[in-house]
C-alpha positions as CSV (number, residue, x, y, z in Angstrom):
1,S,86.1,48.3,54.6
2,H,82.9,50.8,53.6
3,R,82.8,52.2,50.1
4,S,81.4,55.0,51.2
5,P,81.3,57.0,54.4
6,I,80.2,55.8,57.4
7,T,77.3,56.8,59.3
8,C,76.6,55.4,62.1
9,V,78.8,53.0,64.5
10,L,78.1,50.8,67.7
11,L,79.7,49.0,70.2
12,H,78.2,45.8,71.9
13,P,77.5,46.3,75.3
14,A,79.5,42.7,76.4
15,Y,81.5,42.0,73.5
16,P,84.8,43.5,71.8
17,V,82.2,43.6,69.2
18,M,81.3,46.8,66.8
19,F,79.5,47.7,64.8
20,S,79.3,50.6,61.3
21,G,77.0,51.6,59.0
22,S,77.5,53.6,56.2
23,E,75.5,55.1,52.9
24,D,76.8,52.3,50.9
25,A,74.0,50.3,52.4
26,T,75.9,47.6,55.3
27,I,76.7,47.3,58.9
28,K,80.1,46.2,59.0
29,V,81.3,43.7,62.3
30,W,84.4,44.2,63.9
31,D,87.1,42.6,66.7
32,Y,87.5,46.2,68.0
33,E,90.3,44.2,70.2
34,A,91.7,41.9,67.4
35,G,91.1,45.0,64.6
36,E,89.8,42.4,62.4
37,Y,86.9,43.4,60.3
38,E,84.5,39.5,60.8
39,R,81.5,39.9,58.6
40,T,79.1,42.0,56.4
41,M,75.0,42.3,57.4
42,K,72.9,42.9,54.7
43,G,69.7,44.3,53.4
44,H,68.9,47.4,53.2
45,T,69.5,48.8,49.7
46,D,69.9,53.1,50.6
47,S,72.0,54.5,53.6
48,V,72.2,52.5,56.5
49,N,71.2,56.0,59.6
50,C,71.3,54.8,62.8
51,L,72.3,51.0,65.0
52,A,70.6,50.4,68.4
53,I,71.6,47.4,70.8
54,E,68.2,45.8,73.2
55,P,70.1,47.5,76.3
56,S,69.5,43.7,78.4
57,K,70.1,40.9,76.7
58,A,72.2,42.1,73.8
59,K,70.2,39.4,71.0
60,Y,68.9,41.7,68.6
61,L,70.2,44.8,66.9
62,A,67.8,47.7,65.7
63,S,69.0,49.9,62.1
64,T,67.3,52.4,60.5
65,S,67.8,53.5,56.6
66,A,67.3,56.1,54.5
67,D,65.3,53.4,52.1
68,M,62.5,54.1,54.8
69,T,62.6,50.3,56.6
70,V,63.8,49.3,60.2
71,K,65.5,45.7,59.9
72,I,65.9,43.8,63.6
73,W,69.0,41.8,63.8
74,D,69.0,38.1,65.9
75,L,72.7,38.9,67.1
76,E,72.3,35.6,69.2
77,S,72.2,33.2,65.8
78,G,75.3,32.7,64.0
79,D,75.4,34.9,61.4
80,F,73.6,37.4,62.5
81,D,70.1,37.6,60.4
82,C,67.7,39.9,59.7
83,I,64.5,38.5,61.2
84,K,62.4,42.1,60.8
85,T,61.9,44.2,58.3
86,L,59.7,46.5,59.4
87,K,57.9,49.2,57.0
88,G,55.1,52.6,58.2
89,H,57.7,55.4,58.1
90,D,56.8,57.5,54.8
91,H,60.2,59.0,54.5
92,N,64.3,58.3,55.4
93,V,64.1,57.2,58.5
94,S,66.7,58.6,60.6
95,S,67.1,57.0,64.6
96,V,66.0,54.0,66.7
97,N,66.2,52.9,69.8
98,F,64.6,50.0,72.5
99,I,62.3,51.2,75.4
100,N,62.8,47.8,76.5
101,M,63.4,44.6,74.8
102,E,60.3,44.3,72.9
103,I,59.4,47.7,72.0
104,I,61.7,50.0,69.9
105,C,61.2,54.3,69.1
106,T,61.9,55.1,65.7
107,S,62.1,58.8,64.0
108,S,61.7,59.5,60.7
109,R,61.5,62.5,58.0
110,D,58.0,61.9,57.9
111,R,57.9,64.3,61.3
112,T,57.0,60.7,62.9
113,I,57.5,59.0,65.8
114,K,56.6,55.6,65.8
115,L,56.5,52.0,68.7
116,W,57.2,48.5,67.1
117,N,57.0,45.3,69.1
118,V,60.0,43.6,68.2
119,T,58.6,39.8,68.3
120,N,55.7,40.8,65.8
121,G,57.0,43.4,64.0
122,F,53.9,46.1,63.9
123,C,53.6,49.4,64.4
124,V,52.1,49.9,67.7
125,K,51.8,53.1,68.1
126,T,52.1,56.7,65.4
127,V,52.2,60.0,66.8
128,E,52.5,62.5,64.3
129,D,52.2,67.0,64.8
130,L,55.1,66.9,67.6
131,H,57.3,68.2,65.0
132,T,57.3,70.7,62.8
133,D,59.7,69.3,60.6
134,W,62.4,66.1,60.3
135,I,62.9,64.8,63.5
136,R,66.4,63.7,63.6
137,K,66.6,61.6,66.7
138,V,64.7,60.1,69.4
139,L,66.4,58.7,73.2
140,P,63.9,57.2,75.9
141,S,65.1,57.9,78.8
142,P,66.9,54.8,81.6
143,C,63.8,54.3,83.2
144,G,61.7,54.1,79.7
145,K,59.3,56.2,80.9
146,F,59.8,59.2,79.3
147,I,61.5,60.2,74.9
148,A,63.0,63.2,74.0
149,S,63.0,64.3,70.4
150,C,64.4,66.5,68.4
151,S,64.0,68.0,65.2
152,N,65.0,70.0,61.7
153,D,62.0,72.7,63.9
154,Q,64.9,73.3,66.5
155,T,63.3,72.3,69.3
156,V,64.2,69.9,71.4
157,K,60.5,68.1,73.3
158,V,59.8,65.6,76.4
159,W,57.0,63.2,76.2
160,S,55.7,60.3,78.4
161,A,56.2,57.5,76.6
162,E,53.2,56.3,78.2
163,K,50.6,58.1,77.0
164,F,52.8,61.2,74.8
165,E,51.8,64.2,77.0
166,E,54.8,66.8,76.4
167,K,56.2,67.5,79.6
168,A,58.6,69.8,78.3
169,D,59.1,72.4,75.3
170,L,62.8,73.3,74.5
171,R,64.2,76.0,72.7
172,E,66.3,79.0,72.8
173,H,64.0,81.9,73.7
174,E,64.3,85.1,71.8
175,H,65.1,87.9,74.9
176,V,64.3,91.0,74.7
């Protein structure tokens, strides 16, 4: 049903629903038990890069895009409406994850990680100088105390989610 390559896929944690994002700037909703297409979610103007669902109640879906935005979609409304568009990254937004019900973290080709309040849509923290190149993925720990990031600079870093103090810098060291 997508008209361009599919870039990401996500299963709903409670229902037989799957979301797929694509370079065609859409998110498709599928009933994977019935094998049927359900609807198209439109709002991005460029490739959809990443999808995440708020894990505790599955109330919100977050999506990132090459259009430099993050969108929050209401999964409790029957229409899956876009309720917020978050703007603040200066380049392609590559990943998104929920830290808890109210806070998401995003990473971007602009070499920043941002923390956002889902309720009001405001960026509550921007962290720079973590990596020297495109941050491809950001992932909070299940307990929410740490955030891991990986980059085109060939490093993986683990940070304190509260103070963004570096806990580990993981890279393959050259042996002599």
